[in-house]
C-alpha positions in Angstrom: 15.3 11.1 -8.5 16.9 10.3 -5.2 13.7 11.1 -3.3 11.8 8.5 -5.4 14.4 5.9 -4.4 14.1 6.8 -0.7 10.3 6.7 -0.9 10.5 3.3 -2.5 12.9 2.0 0.2 10.5 3.4 2.8 7.6 1.5 1.2 9.5 -1.7 1.5 10.5 -0.9 5.1 6.8 -0.4 5.8 6.0 -3.8 4.3 8.7 -5.5 6.4 7.4 -3.8 9.6 3.8 -4.5 8.8 4.7 -8.2 8.8 7.2 -8.1 11.7 5.1 -5.9 14.1 2.0 -8.1 14.4 4.1 -11.3 14.6 6.4 -9.7 17.2 3.5 -8.3 19.2 1.9 -11.8 19.3 5.2 -13.4 20.2 6.0 -10.9 22.9 2.5 -11.3 24.4 2.5 -15.1 24.3 2.4 -17.0 27.5 0.0 -14.8 29.4 2.3 -11.8 29.5 -0.3 -9.7 27.7 0.5 -6.2 26.5 3.8 -5.0 27.9 6.5 -2.3 27.2 8.1 -4.4 24.4 4.8 -4.7 22.6 4.1 -1.0 22.9 7.6 -0.1 21.7 7.2 -2.3 18.7 3.8 -0.8 17.9 5.3 2.7 18.2 8.2 1.8 15.9 5.6 0.6 13.4 3.6 3.8 13.6 6.7 5.8 13.3 7.7 3.9 10.2 4.2 4.7 8.7 4.7 8.4 9.4 8.3 8.3 8.0 7.0 6.7 4.7 4.3 9.2 4.4 6.8 12.0 4.9 9.1 10.5 2.3 6.2 10.3 0.0 5.3 13.9 0.3 9.0 14.9 -0.1 9.0 12.9 -3.3 5.9 14.7 -4.5 7.7 18.0 -3.8 10.7 16.9 -5.8 8.5 15.9 -8.7 6.8 19.3 -8.6 10.2 21.0 -8.6 11.3 18.9 -11.6 8.1 19.8 -13.4 8.6 23.5 -12.8 12.1 23.2 -14.3 10.6 21.1 -17.2 13.0 18.3 -16.4 11.1 15.5 -18.2 14.1 13.1 -17.9 14.1 13.5 -14.1 10.4 13.0 -13.9 10.6 9.8 -16.1 13.4 8.5 -13.9 11.4 9.0 -10.8 8.3 7.6 -12.4 10.1 4.5 -13.6 11.6 4.0 -10.1 8.3 4.4 -8.3 5.9 2.5 -10.5 8.1 -0.4 -11.7 10.0 -0.7 -8.4 6.8 -0.9 -6.4 5.2 -3.8 -8.3 6.5 -6.5 -5.9 5.6 -4.2 -2.9 1.9 -4.0 -3.9 1.6 -7.7 -4.7 3.2 -8.7 -1.3 1.3 -6.0 0.5 -2.0 -7.2 -0.9 -1.3 -10.8 0.0 -0.1 -10.0 3.5 -3.1 -7.6 4.1 -5.6 -10.2 3.0 -4.0 -12.8 5.3 -3.4 -10.6 8.3 -6.6 -8.6 8.2 -8.7 -11.6 7.2 -7.4 -13.3 10.3 -7.9 -10.3 12.5 -11.5 -9.7 11.3 -12.3 -13.4 11.6 -10.8 -13.7 15.1 -12.8 -10.7 16.2 -16.0 -12.0 14.6 -16.2 -9.0 12.4 -15.7 -6.2 15.0 -12.3 -5.1 13.6 -13.9 -4.8 10.1 -14.2 -1.2 11.0 -10.4 -0.8 11.1 -9.8 -2.3 7.6 -10.1 1.2 5.9 -7.0 2.3 7.8 -4.4 0.1 5.9 -6.3 0.6 2.7 -6.0 4.4 3.1 -2.3 4.2 3.9 -1.7 2.1 0.8 -3.8 4.4 -1.4 -1.9 7.4 -0.1 1.3 5.7 -1.4 -0.4 5.2 -4.8 -1.4 8.8 -4.8 2.1 10.1 -3.8 3.8 8.0 -6.5 1.1 8.9 -9.0 1.9 12.6 -8.8 5.3 12.0 -10.5 3.6 10.1 -13.4 0.9 12.7 -13.7 3.4 15.5 -13.9 5.5 13.6 -16.5 2.4 13.1 -18.6 1.5 16.8 -18.2 5.0 17.7 -19.4 4.5 15.5 -22.4 1.2 17.1 -23.2 2.7 20.6 -22.9 5.4 19.5 -25.4 2.7 18.6 -27.9 2.2 14.9 -27.4 -1.4 13.8 -28.0 -2.2 12.0 -24.7 -5.7 11.5 -23.4 -6.6 12.8 -19.9 -7.4 9.2 -19.0 -3.6 8.5 -18.8 -3.4 11.0 -16.0 -6.4 9.7 -14.2 -4.9 6.2 -14.2 -1.9 7.4 -12.3 -4.1 7.6 -9.1 -5.9 4.2 -9.4 -4.3 1.1 -8.1 -3.2 -1.5 -10.8 -4.1 0.9 -13.6 -1.3 3.2 -12.5 1.3 0.5 -13.1 -0.3 -0.6 -16.4 -0.5 3.0 -17.7 3.1 3.6 -16.6 4.3 0.4 -18.4 2.6 1.5 -21.6 3.7 5.1 -21.5 7.3 4.5 -20.4 7.7 2.0 -23.2 6.1 4.5 -25.7 8.3 7.4 -24.6 11.5 5.4 -23.5 13.7 7.8 -25.6 12.7 10.6 -23.1 14.1 8.9 -20.0 17.7 8.0 -19.1 18.0 4.2 -19.1 20.6 3.8 -16.3 19.4 6.0 -13.5 
């Protein structure tokens, strides 16, 4: 699914900007300049990228729902493989960067910014949720075709780490359903 590839690319753009924006803001504010127009612009670009990625995620969800309604299991599997397997490096790097960056921010603020930590966690979980819809619908198609799959496989699609593990197991088990090259 093309929308899955766009969403995945957006996730990586988000990661790059989540690293570049704080470093750029610190660099631009260095030397007593404080907050200026360049810092504000960089921050707005970062917020715009977050909104773009969320929009791409919901468009990907819509495309998955459309493929499900057409009973296009191959298309769902293709999108599922793209989103779950292609996002593994993203989630690892995102976790490491978030621990480093937010750990530093919280430590530097002596705990005051601990209240803001749920914001990036929620943004990342929304990405897991959006990519999980594709897997959930693929599993649902398989169940409608008579495959004996527990509901737990569907639940795992919305839980970080378990979503990738479940996708690996099920994509391997049903690899004959999905086109290999797309």
